[in-house]
C-alpha positions as MATLAB code, in Angstrom:
seq = 'VHPPRFQPPAVWFPRKLSPSTSGFVTVDSDRFGPFAGQMLIGDFQNAVVSRVFLEKVNGEWQGAVWPFAKGFYSGVNRLAMGRDGRLYVGGLKNTAWPASAPKEFSLDRVEFTGQTPFEIQEVHATPTGFELVFTQPVDPVTAALSDNYDVAQFTYEYHQAYGSAEMDQQGRKDSSTSLTILRATVSPDRTRVQLTLDGMKLGYVTRVRALDLKSVDGQPLWHDTFYYTLNH';
ca = [
     104.995  291.880  -93.511;
     107.478  289.177  -94.588;
     110.065  289.599  -97.387;
     109.415  287.559 -100.568;
     112.157  284.991  -99.852;
     111.258  284.518  -96.188;
     111.058  280.815  -95.284;
     108.453  280.553  -92.517;
     109.125  278.343  -89.514;
     107.177  275.164  -88.893;
     105.980  276.616  -85.579;
     105.902  280.137  -84.180;
     106.094  280.114  -80.380;
     103.839  282.784  -78.864;
     106.073  285.136  -76.900;
     103.749  285.155  -73.892;
     104.061  281.360  -73.677;
     107.711  280.863  -74.625;
     109.897  283.980  -75.003;
     113.225  282.097  -74.774;
     112.925  278.611  -76.250;
     115.770  276.277  -75.355;
     116.400  272.530  -75.545;
     114.047  270.020  -77.121;
     113.456  266.297  -77.196;
     111.147  263.842  -78.956;
     108.906  261.612  -76.850;
     110.211  258.225  -77.925;
     107.689  255.818  -76.383;
     104.169  255.523  -74.997;
     105.554  255.279  -71.461;
     105.226  259.063  -71.258;
     101.520  259.162  -71.972;
      99.633  259.651  -75.248;
     102.239  261.925  -76.879;
     104.709  259.481  -78.462;
     106.413  261.015  -81.512;
     105.704  264.582  -80.452;
     108.246  267.158  -79.288;
     108.771  268.719  -75.873;
     110.539  272.083  -75.951;
     111.866  274.049  -72.989;
     111.777  277.751  -72.271;
     114.485  279.412  -70.210;
     112.789  282.640  -69.176;
     109.393  281.229  -68.172;
     110.893  277.967  -66.850;
     108.294  275.835  -68.650;
     108.064  272.995  -71.167;
     105.751  273.176  -74.188;
     104.447  270.375  -76.408;
     104.589  270.493  -80.219;
     102.706  268.360  -82.742;
     103.947  268.518  -86.352;
     102.364  267.368  -89.595;
     103.457  267.593  -93.212;
     101.176  269.620  -95.511;
     102.124  270.096  -99.176;
     105.547  268.697  -98.374;
     106.259  271.211  -95.585;
     106.219  270.756  -91.817;
     103.851  272.833  -89.703;
     101.957  272.305  -86.502;
     100.675  273.349  -83.124;
     102.116  274.220  -79.728;
     100.508  273.803  -76.296;
     101.617  274.505  -72.733;
     102.739  271.244  -71.148;
     104.537  271.429  -67.783;
     105.624  274.150  -65.357;
     106.943  274.544  -61.816;
     110.591  273.768  -62.596;
     113.176  274.928  -60.079;
     115.329  276.865  -62.549;
     115.269  278.178  -66.110;
     114.713  275.209  -68.433;
     117.802  274.685  -70.570;
     118.227  271.028  -71.612;
     115.800  268.108  -71.918;
     116.421  264.379  -72.191;
     114.165  261.319  -72.274;
     115.608  258.700  -69.933;
     115.756  254.988  -70.556;
     113.201  254.736  -67.738;
     110.604  256.628  -69.831;
     110.868  259.783  -67.701;
     111.699  263.324  -68.806;
     114.822  264.893  -67.274;
     115.014  268.688  -67.248;
     118.284  270.548  -66.612;
     117.980  274.151  -65.514;
     120.079  277.185  -64.652;
     119.945  280.969  -64.614;
     122.216  283.972  -64.137;
     121.985  287.682  -63.388;
     122.393  288.658  -67.042;
     119.578  286.388  -68.207;
     117.124  285.803  -65.374;
     114.413  283.156  -65.258;
     111.152  283.092  -63.326;
     112.291  280.214  -61.111;
     113.646  280.077  -57.537;
     116.969  278.215  -57.903;
     120.268  279.029  -59.618;
     120.389  275.512  -61.074;
     118.313  272.346  -60.937;
     117.727  268.851  -62.274;
     114.037  267.927  -62.369;
     112.420  264.606  -63.254;
     108.947  264.336  -64.782;
     107.063  261.061  -65.043;
     103.707  259.966  -66.421;
     101.210  259.189  -63.659;
      99.489  256.536  -65.749;
      96.268  258.567  -65.917;
      95.668  259.885  -69.447;
      94.667  263.571  -69.319;
      91.752  264.873  -71.341;
      93.669  266.862  -73.930;
      93.758  267.797  -77.598;
      96.339  265.277  -78.765;
      96.714  266.327  -82.412;
      95.543  269.097  -84.750;
      95.263  268.692  -88.527;
      94.802  271.571  -90.959;
      91.950  271.138  -93.443;
      90.822  273.285  -96.390;
      88.007  274.694  -94.225;
      89.549  274.780  -90.743;
      90.967  272.201  -88.366;
      90.397  268.668  -87.163;
      90.984  268.266  -83.421;
      91.916  264.796  -82.152;
      91.329  264.152  -78.427;
      92.978  261.741  -76.008;
      89.545  260.741  -74.666;
      85.999  260.826  -76.104;
      84.392  264.261  -75.840;
      80.970  265.142  -74.538;
      79.081  265.575  -77.844;
      76.917  268.396  -76.497;
      79.672  270.760  -75.345;
      81.957  269.832  -78.255;
      79.311  270.631  -80.889;
      78.576  274.151  -79.609;
      80.370  276.670  -81.810;
      80.184  279.212  -78.975;
      82.521  276.973  -76.972;
      85.400  277.844  -79.322;
      87.278  281.091  -79.801;
      89.574  281.342  -82.845;
      91.805  284.221  -83.921;
      94.821  284.789  -86.174;
      97.956  286.910  -85.821;
     101.481  287.033  -87.199;
     104.870  288.495  -86.326;
     106.861  291.101  -88.237;
     110.171  289.870  -89.619;
     112.672  292.717  -89.202;
     116.110  293.628  -87.891;
     114.959  294.928  -84.512;
     114.581  292.476  -81.634;
     111.120  290.981  -81.196;
     107.759  291.824  -82.684;
     104.272  292.607  -81.515;
     101.414  290.329  -82.553;
      99.827  291.753  -85.708;
      96.358  291.051  -87.096;
      95.362  290.456  -90.719;
      95.206  294.232  -91.305;
      98.708  294.778  -89.927;
      97.594  296.400  -86.677;
     100.010  295.857  -83.798;
      99.066  294.176  -80.533;
      95.957  292.823  -82.198;
      94.512  289.631  -83.659;
      91.713  288.924  -86.143;
      88.758  286.929  -84.827;
      87.463  284.142  -87.068;
      83.882  282.967  -87.312;
      83.196  279.369  -86.249;
      80.571  278.189  -88.717;
      80.134  274.781  -87.107;
      81.750  272.142  -84.933;
      81.097  268.554  -86.028;
      81.757  265.657  -83.646;
      82.854  262.317  -85.122;
      80.731  259.196  -84.443;
      83.366  257.804  -82.062;
      83.513  261.202  -80.259;
      87.319  261.436  -80.448;
      87.471  264.097  -83.203;
      85.921  267.483  -83.862;
      85.910  269.207  -87.252;
      85.970  273.010  -86.928;
      84.696  274.852  -89.997;
      85.940  278.457  -90.002;
      85.345  281.621  -91.992;
      88.060  284.229  -92.563;
      91.097  281.962  -92.166;
      94.254  283.084  -94.013;
      97.550  281.360  -94.700;
     100.747  282.692  -93.188;
      99.284  283.342  -89.731;
      99.380  281.755  -86.321;
      95.884  280.530  -85.458;
      95.032  280.616  -81.767;
      92.250  278.193  -80.843;
      90.634  278.186  -77.423;
      88.305  275.275  -76.691;
      86.221  276.743  -73.902;
      83.998  274.679  -71.614;
      84.608  271.418  -73.464;
      84.189  268.303  -71.343;
      85.056  264.663  -71.765;
      82.272  262.087  -71.664;
      82.912  261.684  -67.932;
      82.830  265.443  -67.296;
      86.553  266.256  -67.159;
      87.735  269.673  -68.441;
      90.608  269.974  -70.874;
      94.053  269.914  -69.296;
      95.013  272.848  -71.570;
      92.272  274.632  -73.487;
      94.447  276.716  -75.856;
      96.839  275.879  -78.706;
      98.607  277.868  -81.426;
      98.791  276.424  -84.945;
     101.207  277.918  -87.500;
      99.155  277.807  -90.705;
     101.608  277.980  -93.609;
      99.636  275.570  -95.847;
];
């Protein structure tokens, strides 16, 4: 699918989530919740902000992307972290490049409520799958059920034409390859889950859905799906 000298990106953004990525910023303090050091990246067309966690594997950056915030008044264009610890989002749109937002331009402010959401904070690639790190302890019963996870892989075709369909491991368009979850192992402190997978291949985006997981106090995940670009 990719030419021999193709240098893969650290993160592929799924088109359905972010078709027109725009400005980005790094969360520079813990005043914006449990995501210090991670990136927030806007999308013009969908008028949303996504969150990206990066890690270095074999000397190369790669990582995962989640939905983060939506409901902005115009197409998200520029982001800035203020000295007050808040996120400032500048938006606009025009007739040639529309956005799914009500206003022609906007300036939105996002602040942390002080209540930590139950979320997958980090994802680390392992030789057999992934390690999920949570912002709060997980319920060990729901987190240990392999049926509560759905994992699949797809990639994009690198070519001259604009855009690409999702392609599975066999090269079929508009398709993804389901992976088998062999087991889900919860750490003793209940803040990590090791997913052991079968059928995982390098060079693909791995979509992980953590279905029906709960925190120890019964809270559902804020966002149950992430996309990890598995180059190494």
